[in-house]
C-alpha positions in Angstrom: 51.0 -13.6 229.8 49.1 -13.3 226.5 46.6 -15.8 227.8 45.3 -13.2 230.2 44.0 -11.0 227.4 40.6 -12.9 227.3 39.9 -12.9 231.0 41.1 -9.3 231.3 38.8 -8.2 228.5 35.9 -10.0 230.0 36.5 -8.4 233.4 36.7 -5.0 231.7 33.3 -5.6 230.0 31.7 -6.9 233.2 32.9 -3.9 235.2 31.6 -1.5 232.6 28.3 -3.3 232.4 27.7 -3.1 236.1 28.6 0.5 236.2 26.5 1.5 233.2 23.3 -0.6 233.9 22.9 -1.8 237.5 21.3 -5.0 238.7 17.6 -3.9 238.6 18.1 -3.0 234.9 19.8 -6.3 234.0 17.3 -8.5 236.0 13.9 -6.8 235.9 10.6 -8.1 237.4 7.0 -7.1 237.6 5.6 -4.6 240.0 8.2 -1.9 239.7 7.2 1.8 240.1 9.2 2.7 236.9 9.2 1.5 233.3 11.5 1.3 230.3 10.7 3.7 227.5 11.0 3.9 223.8 12.2 0.9 221.8 13.3 -0.8 225.0 9.6 -1.0 226.0 8.7 -2.7 222.8 11.5 -5.2 223.2 10.4 -6.0 226.8 6.8 -6.5 225.8 7.8 -8.8 223.0 10.0 -11.0 225.2 7.6 -11.2 228.1 4.8 -12.4 225.8 7.1 -14.9 224.0 8.4 -16.4 227.3 4.8 -16.8 228.6 3.3 -18.1 225.4 3.0 -21.7 224.2 5.5 -23.2 221.9 4.3 -22.6 218.3 5.2 -23.2 214.7 7.0 -21.2 213.4 8.8 -21.1 216.7 9.1 -17.3 216.9 5.4 -16.6 216.5 3.9 -14.9 219.6 0.2 -16.0 219.8 -0.8 -13.5 222.4 0.5 -10.7 220.2 -1.5 -11.6 217.1 1.1 -14.2 216.0 3.7 -11.5 215.2 7.1 -13.0 214.8 9.4 -12.2 217.7 12.1 -11.1 215.3 9.8 -8.4 213.8 9.6 -7.1 217.4 13.4 -7.0 217.8 13.0 -9.5 220.7 16.4 -11.1 220.3 15.5 -14.7 219.6 19.0 -15.9 220.3 18.5 -15.1 223.9 14.7 -15.5 224.1 14.7 -19.1 222.9 16.9 -20.4 225.8 15.1 -18.2 228.3 11.8 -19.7 227.2 13.1 -23.1 228.2 13.8 -21.6 231.7 10.6 -19.6 231.9 9.1 -21.6 234.8 12.1 -20.7 236.9 12.1 -17.0 236.1 10.5 -14.3 238.3 7.2 -12.8 237.2 7.6 -10.1 234.6 11.2 -11.0 233.8 12.6 -10.3 230.3 16.1 -10.6 228.9 16.5 -7.2 227.3 18.6 -5.8 230.1 20.6 -9.0 230.3 21.4 -8.8 226.6 22.8 -5.3 227.1 25.1 -6.6 229.8 26.1 -9.6 227.6 26.9 -7.3 224.7 29.2 -5.2 226.9 31.0 -8.2 228.2 31.4 -9.8 224.8 32.4 -6.7 222.9 36.0 -6.5 224.3 36.3 -10.3 224.3 35.3 -10.5 220.6 37.8 -7.7 219.8 40.6 -9.8 221.3 39.4 -12.8 219.2 39.5 -10.6 216.0 42.9 -9.3 216.8 44.3 -12.7 217.4 42.8 -13.9 214.1 44.9 -11.1 212.5 48.0 -12.5 214.1 48.6 -10.4 217.2 48.7 -12.3 220.4 50.5 -10.0 222.9 48.8 -9.1 226.2 49.2 -5.3 225.7 47.7 -5.2 222.2 44.9 -7.5 223.5 44.0 -5.3 226.4 44.3 -2.2 224.2 42.0 -3.4 221.5 39.5 -4.5 224.2 39.5 -1.0 225.6 39.2 0.6 222.2 36.4 -1.7 221.1 34.4 -0.9 224.3 34.8 2.8 223.4 33.7 2.7 219.8 31.1 5.5 219.5 28.8 3.6 217.1 28.6 0.8 219.6 28.0 2.9 222.7 25.3 5.1 221.1 23.2 2.1 219.9 21.8 1.9 223.4 18.2 2.7 222.4 18.0 -0.6 220.4 19.1 -3.7 222.4 19.7 -6.2 219.6 21.8 -3.7 217.6 24.2 -3.4 220.6 25.4 -6.8 219.5 28.5 -5.4 217.7 30.5 -8.4 219.0 28.9 -10.3 216.1 30.9 -8.1 213.7 34.1 -8.6 215.6 33.7 -12.4 215.8 33.0 -12.4 212.0 36.3 -10.5 211.4 38.1 -13.0 213.7 36.5 -15.9 211.7 37.5 -14.3 208.4 41.2 -14.2 209.3 41.1 -17.8 210.7 39.1 -19.2 207.8 41.6 -17.7 205.3 44.3 -19.8 206.9 42.3 -22.9 207.9 39.1 -24.2 206.3 38.2 -26.1 209.5 37.0 -22.8 210.9 33.9 -23.0 208.7 32.6 -25.6 211.2 32.3 -22.6 213.6 31.3 -20.0 211.0 28.2 -21.8 209.8 26.4 -22.1 213.2 27.7 -18.6 214.1 25.9 -17.2 211.1 22.6 -18.6 212.4 23.3 -17.1 215.8 24.0 -13.7 214.2 20.6 -13.9 212.4 18.8 -14.7 215.7 20.4 -11.6 217.3 19.4 -9.3 214.4 19.2 -9.6 210.6 21.3 -6.4 210.0 24.1 -7.9 212.0 23.7 -11.2 210.2 24.1 -9.5 206.8 27.2 -7.7 207.9 28.6 -11.0 209.2 27.8 -12.8 206.0 29.5 -10.0 203.9 32.7 -10.4 206.0 32.7 -14.2 205.7 32.0 -14.0 202.0 35.3 -12.1 201.6 37.2 -15.2 202.5 37.0 -17.0 199.2 37.4 -13.7 197.4 40.6 -12.9 199.2 41.9 -16.4 198.6 41.0 -16.2 194.9 42.7 -12.9 194.5 45.8 -14.3 196.1 45.9 -17.1 193.7 45.2 -19.7 196.4 42.6 -22.5 196.5 39.2 -21.0 197.3 36.6 -23.7 196.6 36.4 -25.0 200.2 35.9 -21.4 201.3 33.2 -20.8 198.7 31.4 -23.9 199.9 31.8 -22.6 203.5 30.1 -19.3 202.5 27.4 -21.2 200.7 26.8 -23.4 203.8 26.7 -20.3 206.1 24.3 -18.5 203.7 22.2 -21.7 203.4 22.0 -22.1 207.1 20.9 -18.5 207.6 18.3 -18.6 204.9 17.1 -22.0 205.9 16.6 -20.7 209.5 14.8 -17.7 208.1 12.4 -20.0 206.2 11.8 -22.3 209.2 11.4 -19.5 211.7 9.0 -17.4 209.7 11.2 -14.5 208.7 10.0 -14.4 205.1 6.9 -12.8 203.7 7.0 -9.6 205.9 7.5 -6.0 204.8 8.5 -2.8 206.5 7.9 0.9 205.8 10.7 1.2 203.2 12.7 4.5 202.9 16.2 3.4 201.8 18.4 6.5 201.8 16.5 8.3 204.5 18.8 7.0 207.3 22.1 6.8 205.4 25.8 7.3 206.1 26.8 10.9 205.6 30.3 11.2 204.0 31.4 13.3 206.9 30.0 11.0 209.6 33.3 9.1 210.4 34.9 12.5 210.9 32.0 14.2 212.7 33.0 14.4 216.4 29.5 14.7 217.8 29.5 13.6 221.5 33.4 13.6 221.6 34.8 14.7 225.0 37.6 16.6 223.3 36.3 17.7 219.9 32.5 17.7 220.5 32.5 21.5 220.9 33.2 21.8 217.1 29.7 20.5 216.2 26.3 21.1 217.6 24.4 18.1 216.3 24.7 15.0 214.2 25.5 15.6 210.6 22.4 15.1 208.4 21.6 15.8 204.7 18.3 13.9 204.4 16.2 15.6 207.1 15.9 12.5 209.2 18.3 13.4 212.0 21.5 11.5 211.0 21.0 9.1 213.9 21.3 5.8 212.0 24.3 7.1 210.1 26.2 8.1 213.2 29.7 6.7 212.7 32.2 9.0 214.4 35.3 6.7 214.7 36.6 8.3 217.8 39.7 10.4 218.5 41.8 7.5 219.6 41.1 5.4 216.5 41.9 8.3 214.2 45.1 8.8 216.1 46.0 5.1 215.8 45.2 5.2 212.1 47.5 8.2 211.5 50.2 6.8 213.7 49.9 3.4 211.9 50.2 5.1 208.5 53.6 6.5 209.6 55.0 3.7 211.7 53.7 0.8 209.7 53.5 2.2 206.3 55.5 -0.7 204.8 52.7 -3.0 205.9 49.9 -1.2 204.3 50.2 -2.3 200.6 51.0 -6.0 201.4 48.1 -6.1 203.9 45.7 -4.7 201.4 46.8 -7.1 198.7 46.5 -10.1 201.1 43.0 -9.1 202.2 41.7 -7.5 199.0 38.5 -9.5 199.2 37.8 -8.0 202.6 38.6 -4.6 201.3 36.1 -5.0 198.5 33.5 -6.3 200.8 33.9 -3.3 203.1 33.7 -1.0 200.2 30.5 -2.6 199.1 29.1 -2.2 202.6 30.1 1.4 202.6 28.3 2.0 199.3 25.1 0.4 200.7 25.5 2.6 203.8 25.9 5.8 201.8 22.8 4.8 199.7 21.5 6.3 196.5 21.3 9.7 198.1 24.8 10.8 198.9 25.0 13.3 201.7 28.0 15.5 202.4 27.4 17.7 205.4 24.0 19.2 205.2 23.6 18.7 201.4 22.7 15.8 199.2 25.4 16.0 196.5 24.3 13.0 194.4 20.8 11.6 194.0 20.7 8.5 191.9 16.9 8.3 192.1 14.9 5.2 193.1 16.8 2.3 194.5 16.1 -1.3 193.6 13.1 -2.7 195.5 15.1 -5.2 197.6 17.2 -2.3 199.1 14.0 -0.9 200.6 14.3 -3.5 203.3 17.4 -1.7 204.6 16.0 1.7 205.5 18.6 2.3 208.2 21.5 1.7 205.7 24.0 3.8 207.7 24.5 0.9 210.0 26.3 -1.0 207.3 29.4 1.1 207.9 30.0 -0.5 211.3 32.2 -3.4 210.0 34.4 -0.8 208.3 35.1 0.9 211.6 36.1 -2.3 213.4 38.2 -3.4 210.4 40.0 -0.1 210.7 40.6 -0.7 214.4 42.1 -4.1 213.8 44.1 -2.7 210.9 45.5 0.1 213.1 46.6 -2.4 215.7 48.4 -4.5 213.1 50.2 -1.5 211.7 51.3 -0.6 215.2 52.3 -4.1 216.2 55.9 -3.1 216.6 54.8 -0.1 218.7 52.1 -1.6 221.0 52.5 1.2 223.5 51.4 3.7 220.9 48.3 1.7 220.2 47.6 1.3 223.9 47.9 5.1 224.3 45.5 5.6 221.4 43.1 3.2 223.1 43.2 5.2 226.3 42.5 8.4 224.3 39.5 6.6 222.7 38.2 5.6 226.1 38.5 9.1 227.5 37.0 10.7 224.4 33.9 8.4 224.8 33.1 9.5 228.3 30.1 11.7 227.3 28.6 8.7 225.4 29.0 6.4 228.4 27.4 9.1 230.6 24.5 9.3 228.2 24.1 5.5 228.2 24.2 5.3 232.0 21.7 8.2 232.4 19.3 6.4 230.0 19.8 3.0 231.8 19.2 4.6 235.2 16.3 6.7 234.2 13.3 5.7 236.3 10.5 7.0 234.2 7.3 6.9 236.4 4.1 5.4 235.1 1.7 8.0 233.7 -1.2 5.5 234.1 -2.6 4.1 237.4 -0.3 1.1 237.4 -1.2 -0.2 240.9 -4.9 0.0 240.3 -4.6 -1.5 236.8 -2.4 -4.5 237.6 -5.0 -6.7 239.3 -7.5 -5.9 236.5 -5.1 -6.8 233.8 -4.0 -10.0 235.6 -7.6 -11.2 235.8 -8.4 -10.4 232.2 -8.9 -13.2 229.7 -8.1 -10.9 226.8 -7.2 -7.2 226.5 -8.4 -4.7 223.9 -6.7 -1.4 223.5 -8.6 1.5 222.0 -7.3 3.1 219.9 -5.4 0.1 218.4 -2.0 0.8 216.9 -3.1 1.1 213.2 -5.8 3.6 214.2 -3.4 6.1 215.7 -2.3 8.9 213.4 1.4 8.9 212.5 1.8 12.3 214.0 0.0 11.5 217.2 3.1 10.6 219.3 1.3 11.0 222.6 -1.2 8.3 221.8 1.5 6.0 220.6 3.5 6.5 223.8 0.4 5.9 225.9 -0.5 2.7 224.0 3.0 1.3 224.4 2.8 2.1 228.2 -0.4 0.2 228.6 1.0 -2.8 226.6 4.1 -2.7 228.8 2.1 -2.8 232.0 -0.1 -5.6 230.6 2.9 -7.6 229.6 3.9 -8.1 233.3 1.2 -10.9 233.3 0.8 -11.5 229.5 -2.7 -11.9 228.1 -3.8 -11.9 224.5 -4.0 -8.3 223.2 -5.5 -6.9 220.1 -2.7 -4.7 218.9 1.1 -4.3 219.0 3.8 -2.1 217.5 6.0 -4.1 215.1 8.7 -3.1 212.6 7.5 -5.5 210.0 4.3 -7.5 209.4 3.4 -10.4 207.2 -0.1 -8.8 206.8 -0.2 -5.2 207.9 -3.0 -4.6 210.4 -6.0 -2.5 209.6 -7.9 -0.1 211.8 -11.0 -1.9 213.0 -11.8 0.0 216.2 -15.2 0.9 214.9 -16.2 -2.7 214.5 -14.7 -3.6 217.8 -16.7 -0.9 219.7 -19.8 -2.0 217.9 -19.8 -5.5 219.4 -20.4 -6.3 223.1 -17.7 -7.2 225.4 -16.6 -10.9 225.2 -16.5 -12.9 228.4 -13.2 -12.0 230.2 -12.4 -9.1 227.9 -11.1 -5.9 229.3 -11.2 -2.8 227.1 -8.9 0.0 228.0 -8.2 3.4 226.6 -8.9 7.1 227.0 -12.5 8.3 226.7 -14.3 4.9 226.6 -17.9 4.9 227.9 -20.8 2.6 228.4 -22.0 0.2 231.1 -19.2 -1.4 233.0 -16.8 1.4 232.2 -14.9 3.2 235.0 -12.3 5.9 234.9 -8.9 5.2 236.2 -6.7 8.3 236.0 -6.3 9.2 232.3 -7.9 5.9 231.1 -11.2 4.3 231.0 -11.5 0.5 231.7 -14.5 -1.5 230.6 -15.2 -5.1 231.6 
């Protein structure tokens, strides 16, 4: 019966994915009368251009988007690369962002079973229970605004590989390529995975066992990851910095924002830095807290031996927690400790609060292990977790089923953009003031519509750049239109310019 845990968890994930997203979200196409919004729009633009572009070197550079690396656009290279091979077979305007959301929800409970079995629990009931609980982890559900970061299954697989590699060095054959896959989903997830894998030789050494093979395995995984980064053009780019602005608040794991049962206790996310607390959102869930408390009573004799056996993992998780908390330690609405400027390399991890995610999943696996003699208790806690997460699933479903209408004249613009040789947006992204949110939203909407039939464009919103773009709109407007060029934006004038709704189009 225990063999049914994997197919049952996959079925659970598939049913949830279909309920939460719907087919038109998972398999999009051009010509729709609605559009994705926010970061999902950026990701869709990136993948559409990448799928339509020529193969280049480095392989992730997108020529029609000023050679920006797909990874800097959060375009999920792990999925985009195989889709590019299938591009001639895909419908016009297809992108894989919705598909990745569905895959993440299917793989999340399956990966939880993999992690639990790595920890030594093989029963059907514990497997189904951990699948249910993993699918109801608040930090997982509420990442829906950012597709790649919904790939929490990466963390669970890393935990499963940790347990297996501690017992059998042959598992490094899987861990090394998996580390590359984690990178190609998202670098944050890859760093979390690498930290968990690096705990293997540390745990073995602290047990007094042979650890050299494990150390070589970690070196191979890190080498494969950094080698891929070098080959695929990850290096040499910088973001906006701001380490500590989006950190883990010390109260975040206890802060029941969006909880179905305890949410009435708090009105908003806990935040001490003035940046909203979103990236540090890590409420563990009522069911997981119940499982931890029950496990501390029922399985208390297992706690000390378990911590000693996996002390390397404990230390790795403590290190990730320290990075998540950052140099500005927030407790509730107050920064209680400010250690000043962080080392420069940490500025790459502005959203440091994310690094607590592996801790939450390790606690989930630990609770299941402590309750292994009472699987019914863990199953009951998983059900509580699932019920408690109902408002979060409702928020995700509402977002996925939102059919935001175009604010631009989409039907009139589509043939113009299709026939263009190149597209110039005015204002370009670096010319838009940081506080001008309306112009940024409009620019992203135009880019999204144009990406249905990708053509070279002069601007794009990216999280990181090798060479940050400059505002050159004045020079652009001073030169005549090139053959095949279409200029588009509000308030443009001159011969060949016509008004279409809130935009002017010049060609």
